[in-house]
VOMI-623708 format. One record per residue (C-alpha): residue number from 1; y negated, x negated, z negated. Coordinates in Angstrom, 1 decimal. Example, Ala and Ser with C-alpha at 12.3 -4.5 7.8 and 13.67 -1.06 7.14 Angstrom:
BEGIN
- 1  4.5  -12.3  -7.8 $
- 2  1.1  -13.7  -7.1 $
END
This chain:
BEGIN
- 1  -95.5  -78.3  -100.9 $
- 2  -97.5  -74.7  -101.7 $
- 3  -100.1  -72.9  -99.5 $
- 4  -103.2  -75.0  -99.5 $
- 5  -106.1  -74.2  -102.3 $
- 6  -108.5  -74.6  -99.6 $
- 7  -107.8  -73.4  -95.9 $
- 8  -110.3  -75.3  -93.3 $
- 9  -110.9  -73.2  -90.5 $
- 10  -109.6  -74.9  -87.2 $
- 11  -107.1  -77.2  -89.0 $
- 12  -102.9  -77.5  -88.5 $
- 13  -101.8  -77.6  -91.8 $
- 14  -98.6  -78.8  -93.3 $
- 15  -95.6  -76.8  -93.1 $
- 16  -93.1  -76.0  -95.2 $
- 17  -90.6  -76.2  -92.2 $
- 18  -92.0  -79.9  -91.3 $
- 19  -90.1  -81.2  -93.9 $
- 20  -86.9  -79.7  -93.3 $
- 21  -83.6  -82.1  -93.7 $
- 22  -82.8  -81.2  -89.3 $
- 23  -85.1  -84.1  -87.7 $
- 24  -87.2  -82.2  -85.0 $
- 25  -86.7  -83.0  -80.9 $
- 26  -87.8  -85.9  -80.0 $
- 27  -91.3  -85.9  -78.3 $
- 28  -91.3  -88.5  -75.7 $
- 29  -88.7  -90.4  -73.8 $
- 30  -89.5  -94.4  -75.2 $
- 31  -87.1  -95.8  -76.9 $
- 32  -89.4  -99.6  -76.5 $
- 33  -92.4  -100.9  -78.1 $
- 34  -93.3  -101.6  -74.5 $
- 35  -92.9  -98.4  -73.5 $
- 36  -94.6  -96.8  -75.9 $
- 37  -97.5  -99.2  -75.5 $
- 38  -97.7  -98.6  -71.9 $
- 39  -97.7  -95.0  -73.0 $
- 40  -100.1  -95.6  -75.5 $
- 41  -102.5  -98.2  -73.8 $
- 42  -103.9  -99.4  -77.4 $
- 43  -103.4  -102.6  -76.5 $
- 44  -106.9  -101.8  -74.7 $
- 45  -108.6  -101.0  -77.9 $
- 46  -106.8  -104.3  -80.3 $
- 47  -108.2  -105.8  -77.5 $
- 48  -111.6  -104.4  -77.9 $
- 49  -111.5  -104.6  -81.0 $
- 50  -110.7  -108.4  -80.9 $
- 51  -113.6  -108.7  -77.8 $
- 52  -116.3  -106.9  -79.4 $
- 53  -116.1  -108.2  -83.0 $
- 54  -116.5  -111.8  -84.2 $
- 55  -114.7  -113.0  -87.0 $
- 56  -113.3  -110.5  -89.8 $
- 57  -109.5  -112.3  -88.7 $
- 58  -107.7  -111.1  -91.9 $
- 59  -108.8  -106.9  -91.0 $
- 60  -107.7  -107.5  -87.6 $
- 61  -104.9  -108.7  -88.3 $
- 62  -104.3  -105.7  -90.8 $
- 63  -105.4  -103.5  -87.9 $
- 64  -102.6  -105.0  -86.1 $
- 65  -100.3  -104.8  -88.4 $
- 66  -100.8  -100.7  -88.8 $
- 67  -100.5  -100.4  -85.9 $
- 68  -97.1  -102.2  -85.2 $
- 69  -96.1  -99.5  -88.1 $
- 70  -97.6  -96.5  -86.3 $
- 71  -95.4  -97.7  -82.8 $
- 72  -91.9  -98.1  -84.7 $
- 73  -92.3  -94.9  -86.8 $
- 74  -93.4  -93.1  -83.3 $
- 75  -90.2  -95.0  -82.0 $
- 76  -88.1  -93.8  -85.3 $
- 77  -89.4  -89.9  -84.3 $
- 78  -88.4  -89.7  -81.2 $
- 79  -85.1  -90.9  -82.3 $
- 80  -85.1  -87.8  -85.2 $
- 81  -84.9  -90.2  -87.4 $
- 82  -88.4  -89.3  -89.3 $
- 83  -89.7  -85.8  -89.4 $
- 84  -93.5  -86.2  -90.4 $
- 85  -95.8  -88.6  -89.9 $
- 86  -96.7  -91.8  -92.9 $
- 87  -99.7  -90.9  -94.6 $
- 88  -102.7  -92.7  -93.2 $
- 89  -105.8  -92.4  -95.5 $
- 90  -107.4  -95.7  -95.8 $
- 91  -109.7  -97.9  -97.7 $
- 92  -112.8  -100.3  -96.0 $
- 93  -113.9  -102.2  -98.7 $
- 94  -117.1  -104.7  -98.4 $
- 95  -120.5  -105.6  -98.2 $
- 96  -123.1  -103.9  -95.4 $
- 97  -123.1  -105.3  -91.9 $
- 98  -119.7  -106.3  -92.4 $
- 99  -118.2  -103.4  -89.1 $
- 100  -115.9  -101.2  -91.7 $
- 101  -117.4  -98.2  -89.2 $
- 102  -116.8  -100.2  -85.9 $
- 103  -113.3  -100.8  -86.8 $
- 104  -113.2  -97.1  -88.4 $
- 105  -114.1  -95.7  -84.7 $
- 106  -111.1  -97.9  -83.2 $
- 107  -108.6  -96.9  -86.0 $
- 108  -109.6  -93.0  -84.6 $
- 109  -108.3  -94.3  -81.1 $
- 110  -105.6  -96.1  -82.1 $
- 111  -104.6  -93.0  -83.6 $
- 112  -105.6  -90.4  -81.0 $
- 113  -103.5  -92.6  -78.1 $
- 114  -100.5  -92.6  -80.2 $
- 115  -100.6  -89.2  -80.8 $
- 116  -101.1  -89.2  -85.0 $
- 117  -104.6  -87.3  -84.5 $
- 118  -105.9  -84.5  -81.6 $
- 119  -109.5  -85.5  -81.0 $
- 120  -109.6  -89.3  -82.1 $
- 121  -113.5  -88.2  -83.2 $
- 122  -115.1  -90.2  -86.1 $
- 123  -117.0  -88.1  -88.4 $
- 124  -119.3  -90.3  -91.0 $
- 125  -120.9  -88.6  -93.7 $
- 126  -122.2  -89.5  -97.2 $
- 127  -122.1  -87.9  -100.4 $
- 128  -125.5  -85.7  -99.9 $
- 129  -123.0  -84.4  -96.4 $
- 130  -120.4  -83.0  -99.0 $
- 131  -122.1  -82.5  -102.4 $
- 132  -124.0  -79.3  -103.0 $
- 133  -127.3  -79.2  -105.3 $
- 134  -126.3  -76.1  -106.7 $
- 135  -123.2  -73.8  -107.9 $
- 136  -121.2  -72.7  -105.0 $
- 137  -123.2  -74.9  -102.0 $
- 138  -120.9  -77.8  -102.4 $
- 139  -117.4  -76.6  -101.5 $
- 140  -118.6  -74.5  -98.4 $
- 141  -121.2  -77.9  -97.1 $
- 142  -117.4  -79.6  -98.2 $
- 143  -115.0  -77.1  -95.6 $
- 144  -118.1  -77.8  -93.1 $
- 145  -117.8  -81.3  -92.9 $
- 146  -113.7  -81.5  -92.9 $
- 147  -113.7  -78.2  -90.3 $
- 148  -116.0  -80.7  -87.9 $
- 149  -113.7  -83.7  -88.4 $
- 150  -110.1  -81.9  -88.5 $
- 151  -108.0  -83.3  -85.7 $
- 152  -109.6  -86.8  -86.2 $
- 153  -111.4  -89.5  -89.1 $
- 154  -113.3  -88.7  -91.7 $
- 155  -115.5  -91.7  -93.0 $
- 156  -117.3  -91.5  -96.4 $
- 157  -119.2  -94.2  -96.6 $
- 158  -119.8  -95.5  -100.7 $
- 159  -117.3  -92.8  -101.5 $
- 160  -117.8  -93.6  -105.3 $
- 161  -121.3  -91.6  -105.3 $
- 162  -119.2  -88.8  -105.2 $
- 163  -118.0  -89.1  -108.8 $
- 164  -120.8  -89.1  -111.4 $
- 165  -119.2  -88.7  -114.7 $
- 166  -122.7  -89.3  -116.7 $
- 167  -124.2  -86.1  -115.1 $
- 168  -121.9  -82.7  -116.7 $
- 169  -124.5  -80.7  -114.0 $
- 170  -123.0  -83.2  -111.1 $
- 171  -121.0  -81.3  -108.2 $
- 172  -119.0  -84.0  -106.6 $
- 173  -116.1  -84.0  -108.9 $
- 174  -115.6  -80.0  -106.8 $
- 175  -116.1  -82.0  -103.1 $
- 176  -113.0  -84.5  -104.9 $
- 177  -110.9  -82.2  -105.3 $
- 178  -111.1  -80.2  -102.3 $
- 179  -110.8  -83.5  -100.4 $
- 180  -107.4  -84.3  -102.5 $
- 181  -106.1  -80.9  -101.3 $
- 182  -106.8  -81.4  -97.9 $
- 183  -105.5  -85.1  -97.9 $
- 184  -102.7  -83.8  -99.1 $
- 185  -101.4  -80.5  -97.5 $
- 186  -103.7  -81.2  -94.2 $
- 187  -103.1  -85.1  -93.3 $
- 188  -101.3  -84.1  -90.4 $
- 189  -104.5  -83.4  -89.0 $
- 190  -107.1  -85.6  -90.8 $
- 191  -107.0  -89.3  -91.4 $
- 192  -109.5  -89.9  -94.7 $
- 193  -111.6  -93.4  -94.9 $
- 194  -113.3  -93.9  -97.8 $
- 195  -115.8  -97.1  -97.7 $
- 196  -118.1  -99.4  -100.0 $
- 197  -118.2  -102.3  -102.1 $
- 198  -115.3  -103.3  -103.6 $
- 199  -116.2  -103.6  -107.1 $
- 200  -117.5  -100.1  -107.1 $
- 201  -114.7  -98.7  -105.2 $
- 202  -112.2  -100.0  -107.8 $
- 203  -114.2  -98.3  -110.4 $
- 204  -114.0  -95.0  -108.8 $
- 205  -110.1  -95.1  -108.3 $
- 206  -109.5  -96.3  -111.7 $
- 207  -111.8  -92.6  -112.3 $
- 208  -109.8  -90.9  -110.1 $
- 209  -105.9  -92.0  -109.5 $
- 210  -105.2  -88.9  -107.7 $
- 211  -107.2  -90.1  -105.0 $
- 212  -106.1  -93.6  -105.6 $
- 213  -102.3  -92.6  -104.5 $
- 214  -103.2  -90.9  -101.7 $
- 215  -104.8  -93.9  -100.2 $
- 216  -102.3  -96.3  -97.9 $
- 217  -104.0  -98.7  -97.1 $
- 218  -106.5  -101.3  -98.2 $
- 219  -108.3  -103.3  -96.0 $
- 220  -111.3  -105.7  -97.8 $
- 221  -114.0  -106.8  -95.1 $
- 222  -115.0  -110.6  -95.9 $
- 223  -118.5  -111.4  -95.3 $
- 224  -119.7  -113.5  -92.1 $
- 225  -120.5  -117.1  -92.4 $
- 226  -123.7  -118.4  -90.9 $
- 227  -122.1  -120.0  -87.7 $
- 228  -120.2  -116.5  -87.0 $
- 229  -123.5  -114.5  -87.8 $
- 230  -125.0  -116.8  -85.1 $
- 231  -122.2  -116.0  -82.9 $
- 232  -123.7  -112.0  -83.3 $
- 233  -126.6  -112.7  -82.7 $
- 234  -126.2  -114.0  -79.5 $
- 235  -123.8  -111.6  -78.4 $
- 236  -126.1  -108.7  -79.4 $
- 237  -128.8  -110.5  -77.4 $
- 238  -127.0  -110.9  -74.6 $
- 239  -125.8  -106.8  -74.3 $
- 240  -130.1  -106.5  -74.3 $
- 241  -130.6  -109.0  -71.5 $
- 242  -132.0  -111.4  -74.1 $
- 243  -131.4  -114.8  -75.0 $
- 244  -133.0  -117.4  -77.1 $
- 245  -135.1  -120.8  -75.6 $
- 246  -133.9  -123.7  -75.9 $
- 247  -133.1  -125.0  -79.1 $
- 248  -133.9  -121.7  -80.9 $
- 249  -130.9  -120.4  -81.9 $
- 250  -131.1  -123.9  -84.1 $
- 251  -133.5  -122.6  -85.6 $
- 252  -132.0  -119.2  -85.7 $
- 253  -129.5  -120.7  -87.4 $
- 254  -132.2  -122.2  -90.5 $
- 255  -133.5  -118.6  -90.8 $
- 256  -129.9  -117.5  -91.3 $
- 257  -129.7  -119.7  -93.8 $
- 258  -132.2  -118.6  -96.0 $
- 259  -131.7  -114.6  -95.4 $
- 260  -128.2  -115.3  -96.8 $
- 261  -129.5  -115.9  -100.0 $
- 262  -132.2  -113.7  -100.3 $
- 263  -131.7  -110.1  -102.0 $
- 264  -130.4  -107.0  -99.4 $
- 265  -128.8  -109.3  -97.2 $
- 266  -126.6  -107.0  -95.1 $
- 267  -124.6  -109.2  -93.0 $
- 268  -124.7  -108.1  -89.1 $
- 269  -127.2  -105.2  -89.9 $
- 270  -129.5  -107.9  -90.7 $
- 271  -129.1  -110.1  -88.0 $
- 272  -130.1  -107.3  -85.8 $
- 273  -132.8  -106.1  -88.1 $
- 274  -134.3  -109.9  -87.7 $
- 275  -133.7  -109.9  -83.5 $
- 276  -135.8  -106.6  -83.5 $
- 277  -138.5  -108.0  -85.3 $
- 278  -138.3  -111.3  -83.2 $
- 279  -138.3  -109.5  -80.2 $
- 280  -141.8  -107.2  -81.6 $
- 281  -143.3  -110.7  -82.0 $
- 282  -142.7  -111.4  -78.3 $
- 283  -143.9  -108.4  -77.5 $
- 284  -147.2  -109.1  -79.3 $
- 285  -147.5  -112.9  -78.1 $
- 286  -147.0  -111.6  -74.2 $
- 287  -149.1  -108.4  -74.8 $
- 288  -152.5  -111.0  -76.2 $
- 289  -152.1  -112.8  -72.4 $
- 290  -153.2  -109.4  -69.9 $
- 291  -153.6  -111.0  -67.1 $
- 292  -150.6  -113.2  -66.8 $
- 293  -147.9  -112.2  -64.2 $
- 294  -144.9  -112.3  -66.1 $
- 295  -140.7  -113.2  -65.0 $
- 296  -138.4  -112.2  -65.8 $
- 297  -137.7  -115.3  -67.7 $
- 298  -140.6  -114.4  -69.9 $
- 299  -139.2  -110.7  -70.5 $
- 300  -136.4  -112.1  -71.6 $
- 301  -137.1  -115.2  -73.8 $
- 302  -137.4  -115.3  -77.2 $
- 303  -139.3  -118.7  -78.8 $
- 304  -139.2  -120.6  -81.5 $
- 305  -142.4  -118.8  -82.9 $
- 306  -141.2  -115.3  -82.4 $
- 307  -138.3  -116.9  -85.2 $
- 308  -140.7  -119.0  -87.2 $
- 309  -143.3  -116.2  -87.5 $
- 310  -140.5  -114.9  -90.3 $
- 311  -141.6  -114.3  -93.7 $
- 312  -138.0  -115.7  -94.6 $
- 313  -139.5  -118.9  -93.9 $
- 314  -142.6  -118.8  -95.9 $
- 315  -141.1  -117.1  -98.7 $
- 316  -138.1  -120.1  -98.8 $
- 317  -140.7  -122.4  -98.9 $
- 318  -143.2  -121.3  -101.5 $
END
């Protein structure tokens, strides 16, 4: 591999010696899966993923499969059977609010605990963080983001916006070329996760085969069911020390059944927004009764009126 065209300060470039035929000395004494798990404690991360994210069974299983691969590769490296890290760049596809960023954060932690990245932090960006507005602006912006992400995971949301073939004066292609170089030449020091809608990501990869060839793992995030969205709502309320009054969970289910049929629905994100608005109505309701002494139950309970006042019920009844 030739010297990287784009040298990112603070990065650990892949040296030609890494690809030598003779394996390097083992970095760990672990010889069993149990020993690697004990050293890395990645089971804790996987358990958190299972506990904190509702549903997403296919995604969780794929993350466990990737973790298993990384553990076995670690054992292979310990025995000198593998000289370099596997390709770990990923693509997360799905609608908004399906947990892509959360899973990316957990993946960064797994990679760090197993020693595949140095820091384990996640840098989340969009096109605006990478692409400049004039000639000579894109390369510095992109390299600055890459510098921040080195040693961890770079999460590029709506990555397909980097490529705009209909605009001859667009500078997104320059950012893509820099990313391609770094993803290949410095893959031992950075993992890139590209995210977005599945159909648009498919088109993006078709138009950029070089990017597609560097993605080792594709994960598709399904939409949540109404039941799963209801469980997410209960978890969100519990974290903020709120609860639904008796029977209000059923009212919120009716809200969800209407909301998922409307435009711009964003899964868990829309649930959070709905609860925020319900809390706003609760606050207005309690504020109006200024002389009343409020109890902990008053301050933590959302009533049916707080949900039914949503315009979702008014619009769906028209």
